[in-house]
N, C-alpha and C positions, 0 to 999 in steps of 0.2 A: 559703272562698277571697276574700273584698273583703273579712275577717279582718284574713288572715295578706299582702295586699298592705299595707295600712293601714298595719300594723303594720309593716312592710318597708319601706317606705314612710320614715316615722318615725326607725325605724334609721337609713336612710342621711342622716335628717336631721341628724341631729345627731351622726353624724361624720363630715357635710361642711362648711366651711367655705365657710357660706353667706354672703353678702349681701345687703343689702339690695338691687342693684342688682341683683343675681344675681337677685333675688323678684321685684323690675316685669320684665322681659326676658321670665322665663317664664309667667311672668302675661298680661299685653303676647300671648304665642305659643299662650298657652296664649284667651285670647279671641280672636285671627284665626282656630285654628282653629275652634271653636266657632261662631261667624257666617259661614266660611266654607264653599264650597260643593261639591263640582267641576259642579255645570250649574247655579252661579249663580245657584241662586232662597233660600230662604228656611232651605235642607237646614246641617249641617252634618257635620265629619269624626265626629261622635259618632252617626251614622245610618251610615258606609265602614264592611265589611268587611275591610277591608283595616288600616286604622288600628286598630277595634278587640282585630283580631287577633294583635296588637306586644303591649298590653297586658305579660303577664308576656317580654318577652325587654324592654323597656322597662324594666321593673322589673328585673332579673338586670343590664342598663345603665349603669343609676340608681347598682346599688348594689353593682357593682365597680368603678366609679366610670372605664366606659366600655372596661373588655377583656375585656365579656361580650357580646360582639355578635353576638342571631341573626339568622334567618334572618328572620321575620318584623318583624321591626322597623325591617330593611336596604328592602324592600319596600316598609316602610308611610312609611321618611325618603324614600324613590325621589317614593313619588303626592304625597304631601305637597308638596316643593318642585316639582317638573312643574306640582300645580295653583299653588303661591304663590310665584313664583319671585323673589320683592319681599318677602319672608319671610329677616328679617334672623337666622339662629339657628346656634346651633354645636349637634352632635351630643347633647349633653346636655340642654339646654334645652331641644329638640325632645323629646328621650323624659322626659322631666317635664314636658313639656305629655300627651302620648301619655295619659301618669297620671292626668293631674286629667283628663281626659274624661271 
């Protein structure tokens, strides 16, 4: 399953018109998700069941360039944005960050 995700993500990167700025923003978002916690302690979204459940949906979303929007990914977006309202991100950047967790 992990290999399939890596291959899917690799294919997405080859097809996408990626820019260094987008990568930096996605990396910053990933760091924010990794360092943040819903409890305000040293946890992260890596342990969040809602966000982890959205990985497959996020992979489909990224691979389809935003055309496929799964319910679990939408729930993860709502959770992340409610806990980190200051996080500036597009849906595509956020989905990419979820994949990197």
